[in-house]
N, C-alpha and C positions, 0 to 999 in steps of 0.2 A: 766409530762408524756403526757398530752393532746397536749402540744406544739410539743413534739417530734413526736407524731402520725400525726399531721397536716403536719409537715415538711416532714415526710416520704411519705405521700400521694402526696404532691406537687411534690417531686422529682421523685416519681414513674410515675406520669402523664407526667412530663417533659421528663423522660427517654423513655417512650413509644412514645412520640411525635417526639423524635429524631431518633427513630429506622427506618432504611430503607431509610433514606434521601440520596440524591445524593451528593457526595463530590464535593465541589467547592473550587478551590484554585485560587484566583485572585489577581492581583497587581493593585494599583491605586495611582495616584498623580495628582497634577495640571498640565495640559498639557502646559500651558503658564505661565512663571514666568519672573520676571525682574532681571537684574544683581544686585547681593547683597541680593536678597530676600531669606529668609529661608522657607523651606517647608518640608512636610512629605511624604515619600514614604512608603506605607503600603502594606503588603502581608497578606491576610486574608484567613483562611480556616475554614469551618463550622464543623470541627471535630478536636479532639485533635491529633496533629501530632508530629512526632519526626524527628531528623536528618535534620533540616532546613538548606538548603545550599543557602546562599544569592548570589546575582550576583556580578560580578566585575564592579564597577561603575567608569566610566572614564569621565573626563571633568567637574565633579561636586565635590564640597568639602563635604566629609562625616563628619559631626560634631559629631554624635553619632549613635550607632546601631550595630547590630540589637537589638531592645528593645522589649521584649516580653510582651504581655498583653492579657486580656480576656474581652470581652464585651458580652452583651446579648440583645435580642430583644423579647418583649412580644407582642403577637397579640391575639385579641379576635374578632372573626367573627361569628355572629349569635349564641352567647353564647358558642362557642367553643374556648378555649384558648390554644395557643401553644407558645413555646419558642424556640428561636434559639440562641445557644452560638457560638460566633465567636472568634477564636484564631488568634492573629495578631503578626507579626514581623515587626517593623517599623524602618525606618532610618530617621534621621534628616539631611537634605541636604541643601546646600547653592549654589546658582548659582554664578559663578565667571566670566564668559565671555559669550559673545553673540554666539549663534549657536544652532543647533539641536543635541540633545544627546539621543541615544537609550540605554535604560537599559535592559540588557538581562533578560531572565526568571530565576526564582528561583525554587528550588525543595524542596519537603517535603514528608515524608513517613507517611501514615495513614494505620493502620492495615496491615503492611507489604507490602503495595503497594505504589509505587512512583508516585507522581503527579507533574506536571510542570505548572507554572503560565504563564500568557500572558506577552509579552514584553511591555515596557512603553516608549513612546517617549516624551521628554521634549524639548519645544522650549523656549530658553532664548533670550529675547530682552531687549532693553534699557528701554522701558516703556510697561509693560505687563498689560493686563486686567485680572480681576478675572474670573476664569472659574472653573466650578464644575468638580471634578475628574471623569474620565470615570467610568461607572458602577454605579454611585451614583444618576444619574438624574432619576426622574420619577419612583422611586421605591415606590410601594404602601405600606401604613401602616407604614411608617417610618417618624417620626418627631423628629429630633435630635437637641439638644442644648448643645454645638455647633455642627458643622459638624463632622462626624466620623473621627477619626484620629487627630482632633485638640487638642492642649495642652493648658490648662488653667494655666497661670502663670503670675505673674507681679513682678515688682521690689521689692515689699515689702515681697515676700515670703522668699527670702534669700538675705541678704546684709551684708556688712562688714563695721565696723566703728572703727576709732582710737580714743582713749581717752588719755589725758595726765594729770598727777597729778597736775602740776603747769605750767602756761603759762608765768610767769614772775619770773624765778629763778635768783639767783645770779650766777655770773661766778664761776664754780666749785661746785655749789650745785646740788645734784642729783635729777633728776625727773624720773618718771616712765611712759612709754608709753605702753598702753595695746591695742591690736587689738582683737576686739570681733566680732565673727561671729554669726549673728542672723538668725534663721530659724524657720519656722512653717511648713516645709515639711521635710521628711526624706532626709538626704544627706550622701554621702560617698566619699571616695577617695579624701580627701582634700590635695591639693598640692600647694606649694608657687612657683609662677612663677618668681616674681621679688621682692626682698627685698627692704625695704625702705633704702634710703641713709641717713647717719647721719653725714654729713659734718659739722665740727666744734664741734663735740661731741666725747667723749670717751664712748664706749658702753659696756654693759655687759648683756648677755642673762640670764634672770631669770627663764626660763622654759627649764630645761635641757632635760626632757623626752618629746619628741614631740608626743608620742603616748597617753599620759595621759593629755588631755586638761581639765583644770578645767571647769565644766559644771553645769549650773543651769537654772531655769526657770524664766522668767521675762514677765510681762504684759505691753504692749505698746499700747496705744489708744484702750484698750479693747481687743486686740489680744494677745494670749499667745505665746511666743517664747521660743525656747531652745537656750541658749546663751553658746557659747564655746569660752574660751580665748585661741586663737591659737598662740599668741605670746605676750611676755611681756619683755620689755627691760628697763634696768636702763641706763640713759644717764647723762653724766656730761659735761656741756658746757665748752669748752676750751677757748672761747673768748666771749666778750660781743657784744651786737647788736642784730639785727633781723636775726634769723636762721630759715630755712624752712626744715621740714621733709617731704620727698616725699612720695606718697601713696604706700601702700603694695598691690601687685596684687596676687590674689589667684584663683585657679580653683577648682571646685568640681562637683560632679554628683548629681543632685537632682531628687528625685522621685516625679513626678508631676501627680496629678489626672487628668485623661482625661474623661470628662463627655460624656456618650452615652445614656442619658435618653430618653426613648421612651414611648409614650402614647398608651395604648391599648383600652381605652374606658371602661374598667372594673375597678370600683373604688377600689375593694378589691386588685386586682393585682397591680394597679398603686401605692396604698399606701404602699403595702408590698415591692415590688421589687424596687421601686424608692428610698427607704430608706435603701437598703441593698447593699451588694457588687456587686449585679447583675447590678446596675445602673451606675457603673463607672469602669474604668480600669486605669492602671498606665503606665507611660512612663518615662524612664530615660533621662534626658537632661543635657548636659554640661553647667555649669554656670561659666562665667568669672566675678569675683568680684574685685572691686577696692575700697580701703579705701579713706577717705578724707585726704587731706594734713593738716599738723599742722604747725602753725607759733609760734615760741617761741621768746619772747623778753627778752634777757638776760641782767640783770642789772650789772653794774660795781661795784666791791666791794668798800666800802667806803675808800676814800683816807685820811680822817681825822683820826689821831692817829694810822696810819698804821705802825707797827714796821718794822725796817730794816731786822729783822730775819724772816719775813713772807715769806714762800716759795710756797704758793698756796693751802695749806690744808684747806678744808672747811668741817665742820661737827661737830661731838662731839667726842673728843679723850682724852686719858690719856697717860702719858709719864713717863717712869721709866728707870733706868740704873743699871748695876751691874758689878763688877770687881772680878776676881777670886782670886787675891792676891794683897797685898800692900807692903809686905816685900819680897825682892828677891835679887838675885845676878846679876851681869852683864852678858849679853848674855843669860839671862833666859827669855822666852817669857811670856807675860801677855795678857789675853783676857779681853777686855772691850766691853760691850754689851749695846745697847740702844734699847728700845722696844716702839713702838707707837701702841696703840690699840684703837678701837672704831668703829664708823659708819660714812661713808662718802667716799670721793675720796681717800681712803687709798692707792690704787695702784699707785697714781700719786705723792706720797710723795718722794722727791728727797733725796740725801745724806744730812746728818747733817753737820753743820759747827763745827767741832771739832778741837781744837788747842792743839798740843802735844809739849812737850819740844824738843828743837833742837837736844839734844843728844840721842833721841829715833829714832829707825828705825821703820817705820810704813808701813803696807801693806794695799792694797785696802780692803775695808770691804766686808764681806760676807753678802749679803742681802737675807733675807728669807721672803717670803710673804705667809701668811696663812689666807685666807679669804673665806667667804661663801656668796652665793647669796640666798636670800629669796624673797618672793613676795613683801616685803617692802623695799628692797634695798640691799646694799653690806656692810658687816661688817667683821672685823677680826683684824689681827695684821701684822705689818711690823717691822722686826728687823734688826739692823745694828751691825755686830760683827767685831771688830777691833783686829788685832794681832799686838802688839808693843813689841819691844826688846830694853832695855836700854843697851848702849854700855859703859857707864862710871858710876862709883859709885857716890853717893851723895843723897841729898834730893830733890825730884821733886814734882811738883804739876800739876795736870790736871784740868784746869779751868772748871767751870760749863758750860754745853751745854744747849742752849735754843731751845725750839720748840714752834713755834707760829702758831695758826690756827684761822680761823674765825668761831666763835660759832654762829650757826644759831638760836638757842634758845635765846641767849642773844643779838643777833644782834651786836656783838662787837668782837674785837680781844682778844684772850686769850694767854698768854705766860706762858709756863711751863719750869722749870729749873731742871737739874740734880744736885746732890751734887758735891762738889769739892773733888777730890781724892788726898791724899798725899802718895807718894811712897818713901819708904826707900830702896835704892839700895846699896848693899854691893859689895865689890870687889870679883870677883869670883876666882876660882882656876886657871883659864887660860887653863884648859884642853879642848881638843876638845869635842864638843857636837853636836849631830845631832838632829835637830828639824824639824818637818813637820807641815804644815798648810793646812787645807782642805777648804780654802776660794775659792773665784771666780777664782783667778789666782793661781793655785796650783804650788808651787815650793818648792824645798828643801832649807832650810836655814841652813847653816853650818858654825860654827866658827872654823877656822883652828888652831890658836894658835901659828903659826910660820911663818916666812917670806919666807923661802925657803923649798921646799919639793923636795928631791932627787928622781930621777926616780928609782934607785935601790941601796940599801945600804947594801944588805946581801951578804954572800959568795955564790959563784956559782961554778959548775963543768963543765969541758969541755968534750963533748962526741965525739967519733969517727964518722966521716961522714958515713952515710948509716945505722946507728943504731937508727935513730929517728922514728917518727910516720909514715911517708910515707913509704909504702911497708911492714909494719908490719901486724900481724893478726888482730889487732884492726882496722887498716885502712880498710881492706877488709870486716870485720864484719860490719863496719859502712855503707858500700855501700849497704848491704842487709836490713838494718833496715828500710829505707823508703818503700821498697817493702813489707815488712812484715806489716808495719803500714797501707799501702794502702789496702792490703787484709783484714786486721782486720776491717777497716772502711767500706769496701764494705759489709762484712758480717753483720756488725752492722746496716747499712742502710736497708739491705734486711729484717732483723728481725723487724726493726722499721716500714717498710712499711706493713709487714704482720700483725703486731700488730694493726696498724691503720685500716687495712681492717677488722680485727676482731671487732674493735670498731664500725665501720659503720654497721657491721653485727648485733652486739648486739643492736645498736640503732634501726635497722630495725625490729628486733624481738620484741623489747619492745615498738615500736611505738604505737600499739593499746592499750597496758596496760597503758602507760603514758597518752594517749589522754583520756581514760576512767576515769582516776584519776582526770584529769582537769575538765572533764564534771561533775563528782561527786561533785567537789568543786564548779563548777558553779551552780549546783542544790541547794547547801547549800546557796549560795548567793541569788538565786531566792526566796527561801523560807523565807529568812530574809529580803527581799525587797531591797537588795543592787544592784540597777540596773546597775550602771557603772561598778562595780566589776564583775557582771555577764557577761556583754557583752565582757569585756576585757578577761575574762577567756575562754569564748567560742571561741573568736578570736585566743587566744594562743593555744587552743586545736586543732583547725583546721590547723593553720599554722605550729604548732609544729609537728603535725602528718605527714604532708607532708615533713617537713625537715628531720625527723628521718627515714621516710619510704624510701625516695629516696636519702638520703645523700646530700641534698642541704642545705648550710648554710642559716640561717634565713635572713641574709642581702641580699642573692641572690634570695630570693623568690619574685615572682611577678605573676600577673594573667597569663602572657604569659608563664613564665617558668613552672608554675603549669600545664597548658594545655599541654605543650610539654612533660613534664614528664609522665603525665597520658596516653597520646596517645602512647608514647614509650612502655608503659606496656600493650597496647591494651585494655585500658578501654573504654567502649562504650561512644559515644558522648552524649547520653542521661544522663548518670551518671556524666560526666564531666560538662555538663550544669547545672545539679542539684547542684553539688558541688560549682560551681561559683555563682549560685543563692543564696545558703546558706551563702556564704561569704559576698555577697553584702547585703543580708537581715540583716545580723548582723551589718554591718556598718550603713545601713539606720536606723535601729531601735535604734541604739545608740544615734542618734541625732534627733529622731522623737519626736514631741511634744505630750503632753497628757500622759495618763496612759499607761505604757508599760507592765503591768502584763500579759495580754493575749499574747502579742507578744513574751515575754520571754519564755512562755511555748511552743509556736509554734516553735521558733528557737531552743530551747533545743531538741525538738523531731526531728527536721530536722537534727541537728548535729549528734545525735545518729544514725539516720537512714542512713545518707550518708556515715559515716565511716564504718558501717556494710556492706553496698553495695560494697564499694571499696575493703574491705577485701575479699568478696566473688569473685569479679572480678579478683583479683590478685592471687587467689589460683589455 
């Protein structure tokens, strides 16, 4: 209670010190930069403003922005302490060519009144000297570390690294490559710019759901990182020798702390404010990340004791066969099936070497693959189903079929055999029979039972000319049938379109109710400490609300499409910015290091508030 009273007094004093101050809206940047240099353009206002309208920047590359942040200044003169809070919108720019570039003024609204900043001129030259931004020199009472607007970041804040389970596998042996993103700052909007090339490998993605990255904490050199496995691939080398896996290239947006610490001379205020949120602000920066390349030395499979039946299967497998009948008549089909199951390069197993009697008609096998991918690799079954038809009676044998694979556990070749099948074929009745087969090459198999089939061998009558189908009432009726069908289809499609409109209307009406259900579910996750499930549910609640409210498929939602949809509904820019900020905060917090309990409560409150505000705007 005492602490709350102290904080109340402090903010009351601060509020009184800010009352009546003159509004200043200024733009600042380095006046001289060199080609290729990255610098910050900052728009600062000493009061909370809305409807910030940035300038049109020409001749310079905009890497990110506008990025909003808040900073503070504590001053103590003759025992009188005052504080100034500055709200900034900053751009991260890069100079690309030599010349003088003028950046127009920006505008912002404070308490219903519009304010316009100064223009900024940037001179880009081949070798620029460091110069202090205009408006920052010789300001009394300000000692900043680093300069205001500077962003503190280094290569160890966010980085990407590739790991491989084995660097010296056998040809055909599966290995797993995992790409891990390490961060100790909040990040969002992870996107893959360039996939690694896997030349010489057969690959299989092990992470189907790209939105649910496996995530955990790890301490490296005394620093705690949040680790997200953004990609995991199972690779099977198709040849031996030295193979290189090229780097993966990723982009993300990082939330970097920007220090604006200032000394006041008052020990109490310095200790209190310099260890609170007043002493720093945040900026979002685009980060381009690149993983390390991997070199895989693939070993040749042993040539010693290598069976002739070996077809390239490597792993751990079982082999079985089955036949549906062994006693039958001529022209009667038989199904013979072979099944390979286990873990390894099962998709690369080719056709089996099966020998059938010469008097049998054999069709191409139907190959069925049923496999699953897990974090440990690929496993499943591969079946080969043969349809055979004996054309002559007698006793026949189907010799055993061998399947050979290289067993990684035993480091040797293993050969498995199917049993020998004896078929007793009796002479059939010779009647025609129709048989179908649903294999790869679908075709009707039919035994005719006679050498000559006559075109017509029944009695027929002769009709008088003019009494046939042409010109009859049935003929004219058939002319109107297509018209009737066209009208019926037209009515059907109109009803279907109306039904779909009703579906979108129902989704629109239920959007808020569905979003609140998701938020309630997120609250349950928050109370039980399930952080990843909480942030995912909040994200689904916000994106799902927009999808249902505006009839936009989830796959078509993006930051730009959301802004456009809200502006079409005349939602204010302030609420749009707040909604975008809530979405970004959710993504940033998801990958933020440390305890996220307080952040979960904050984001939950923001999500509830912004949905309620949008509902009020749309009414």
